[in-house]
N, C-alpha and C positions, 0 to 999 in steps of 0.2 A: 571515257579517265574520267574519272571527276579533281574536279583543283585541289590543293591541298590544301587548301584553307577553306573550303568546302569540309574536303574530309573530317580535318581536327575538331569541327562545329560539331558534326553530325555522327563519330567518336564520342565526343564532352556527352552529349544530349542521350545516346543509349549508353552511357560507363558508369552516371552519375545514379547514385541508388534517389530511389525515392522514399522520400521521408513521410509515416506514417501521421498522423494527425493525435496530437496527442489524448486520451479519455481516460479520463475519471474512473476508476473501478470503483466496483458497485457495493454494497455491502457486504453478501455475501463471498464475493470475490475476496475482502480485505480478511471475513471472517477465516479465511480456507484458505489464505496467503499465514495468518497469523500461527493457527493451531501447527502448520505447519513447519512453523521454528521455531514457536516458542515450545515449551512445555508449563504443564504446569508447578507453578513453583515455592506455593506453601500444602503441605501435607494435610489432607482433608481442607485442601480451601475449594475453590471453583475453578469449576474447566474452565481448558486453556477456552473450547469456545464463549465460553460466560464471559470470561473476561475478556479475552478478542470483540463481542457485542459491544461491550460497556468503553471500549478504547477506542473502537470508531464513534460511540457516540459523544466522548470528552473532541473526539477528532472534531468534527460536526459542529458540536458545540463552541468550541471555539475559531468556527468562521474553516475549517475544511486545512488550513494551513500545514502543509510540508513540513519534517523535520523535528513532528517533534513523538515519534512515533514508540520512543524505548516508556518516556516523561509517560506518555499521554496508557501508554500499559501497565507500570505500575501504579500509577493513581486509577486504572483499570478497579487490578487486583486491590489495592487499597479500601476502596470503597468495597469492594463487595464483603472482604473478609471482616468490616467492622459492619455491614451491616448486618452479617452469618451472628456478628459476636451480641449485636446487642438483640436476639432469638429469645 
């Protein structure tokens, strides 16, 4: 029979969830998730894929800091619409 104090340690080891290490998403994963979440917001405007790719470039350009996904998306749309209007 196992002493109760050791039994508690063994149970803690077997019942404690193991955290997976954090991994930054790839560009492809970001684009795929964004296109699933967002839809085109401007009629005849850029596709969600185009906006997601531009938003990802903006995200990387500002140091890959989290927390501004909507701002990056809106800025990407603005840039793409502006570029197309000049053509």
